[in-house]
C-alpha positions in Angstrom: -29.5 -4.3 6.0 -29.8 -7.7 4.5 -26.5 -7.3 2.8 -24.9 -6.1 6.1 -26.2 -9.3 7.6 -25.0 -11.4 4.9 -21.4 -9.9 4.8 -21.4 -9.8 8.6 -22.0 -13.5 8.7 -19.3 -14.1 6.0 -16.8 -11.9 8.5 -18.0 -14.2 11.4 -17.3 -17.4 9.7 -13.9 -16.1 8.3 -12.8 -15.1 11.9 -14.0 -18.4 13.2 -12.1 -20.4 10.5 -8.9 -18.4 10.2 -8.3 -17.1 13.7 -5.0 -18.6 14.8 -4.5 -17.0 18.3 -4.7 -18.6 21.6 -7.4 -16.0 22.8 -10.3 -16.8 20.3 -13.5 -15.5 21.5 -16.8 -16.4 20.3 -18.5 -13.5 21.8 -16.1 -11.2 19.8 -17.0 -13.1 16.5 -20.6 -12.5 17.3 -19.9 -8.8 18.1 -18.6 -8.4 14.6 -21.8 -9.3 12.9 -23.6 -6.8 15.3 -21.1 -4.2 14.6 -21.6 -4.5 10.8 -25.4 -4.3 11.2 -25.2 -1.3 13.6 -22.7 0.5 11.6 -25.2 0.2 8.5 -28.1 1.5 10.6 -26.2 4.6 11.9 -25.0 5.5 8.4 -28.5 5.2 7.3 -29.8 7.2 10.1 -27.1 10.1 9.8 -27.0 10.3 5.9 -30.6 11.8 5.7 -30.4 14.5 8.5 -27.7 16.7 9.7 -29.2 17.2 13.0 -29.4 13.4 13.7 -25.8 13.2 12.4 -24.5 15.7 14.9 -26.4 14.0 17.6 -25.0 10.5 16.8 -21.5 11.8 16.4 -21.9 13.4 20.0 -23.5 10.2 21.4 -20.8 8.1 19.9 -18.0 10.2 20.9 -18.8 9.6 24.8 -18.7 5.7 24.2 -15.2 4.3 25.1 -14.0 0.7 24.4 -12.7 -0.4 27.9 -11.8 -3.9 26.7 -8.2 -4.3 25.4 -7.9 -5.7 22.0 -6.0 -8.9 23.0 -4.6 -9.7 19.5 -3.8 -7.0 17.0 -5.4 -9.1 14.2 -8.5 -8.4 15.8 -8.3 -4.8 14.5 -8.5 -6.0 10.9 -11.9 -7.6 11.7 -13.2 -4.6 13.5 -12.3 -2.2 10.6 -13.6 -4.7 8.1 -17.0 -4.7 9.8 -17.1 -0.9 10.2 -16.3 -0.3 6.4 -18.8 -2.8 5.2 -21.4 -1.4 7.5 -20.7 2.1 6.1 -20.8 0.8 2.4 -24.1 -1.0 3.2 -25.5 2.2 4.8 -24.9 4.4 1.9 -26.0 1.7 -0.5 -22.7 0.8 -2.1 -23.0 -2.9 -2.0 -20.6 -3.7 -4.7 -17.7 -1.9 -2.9 -18.8 -4.0 0.3 -18.8 -7.2 -1.7 -15.7 -6.8 -3.8 -13.7 -5.2 -0.7 -14.8 -8.2 1.5 -13.7 -10.5 -1.2 -10.3 -9.1 -1.2 -10.1 -9.0 2.5 -11.2 -12.6 2.7 -8.6 -13.7 0.1 -5.9 -12.0 2.0 -7.0 -13.7 5.3 -7.2 -17.1 3.5 -3.6 -16.7 2.2 -2.2 -15.4 5.6 -4.4 -17.8 7.6 -2.6 -20.7 6.0 0.5 -19.7 8.0 -0.1 -21.3 11.4 2.0 -21.5 14.5 0.7 -24.3 16.8 3.4 -23.8 19.3 1.7 -21.1 21.3 0.4 -21.0 24.7 -1.6 -18.4 26.8 -0.2 -17.8 30.5 -2.4 -16.1 33.0 -0.7 -15.1 36.3 -2.5 -13.6 39.3 -0.6 -12.4 42.2 0.1 -9.7 44.7 0.8 -6.2 43.3 3.9 -6.0 45.4 5.3 -9.0 43.4 4.8 -7.3 39.9 8.6 -7.1 39.0 9.4 -10.6 40.2 6.5 -12.0 38.1 7.7 -10.3 34.9 11.3 -11.2 35.6 10.3 -14.8 36.0 8.2 -15.0 32.8 11.0 -13.3 30.7 13.6 -15.6 32.3 11.6 -18.9 31.1 10.2 -17.5 27.9 12.5 -14.7 26.9 11.3 -12.4 23.8 8.5 -15.1 23.1 6.5 -13.8 26.1 4.3 -11.1 24.8 2.3 -9.2 27.6 -1.3 -8.9 26.1 -3.2 -7.7 29.2 -2.3 -6.3 32.5 -5.1 -5.8 35.1 -4.4 -4.3 38.5 -6.2 -3.2 41.6 -4.7 -1.8 44.7 -3.7 -5.1 46.2 -3.7 -7.6 43.1 -2.3 -7.9 39.6 -3.2 -10.2 36.7 -1.0 -10.7 33.6 -2.0 -12.5 30.3 1.0 -13.5 28.3 1.0 -15.0 24.8 4.0 -17.4 24.6 
């Protein structure tokens, strides 16, 4: 667990340092550390008992992530934390460390490529105006307007674009 905490903290600082998107979330960064530790704990629990393992699989299968991933690069961090947690849970600390080193170097190299000309556009409006809102966004921004999140209710709609 100590190794999971240490590597989770490294993942946290890597996300904090190299994240280049406009939707940086400190709470997501903290969640990465928690996911690393929880995955290690779950792996420790299910590796010793088949009954617990089946119970955990059943319990975890009903949990759904309802929050949309706002940037596809966040998936790298999510998988990194899960893999490190599993490695620490089964006691394979060398794989956790070496694998994290490779991922860190990859993110270091790719993190040097920055685009500071980006903005986040949040639009809230009536649901009946949905097509007009999208038309205006694509008129002004063209292909640079990437829809990241679309939330809607019966009467309102919210778009979050990365431009």
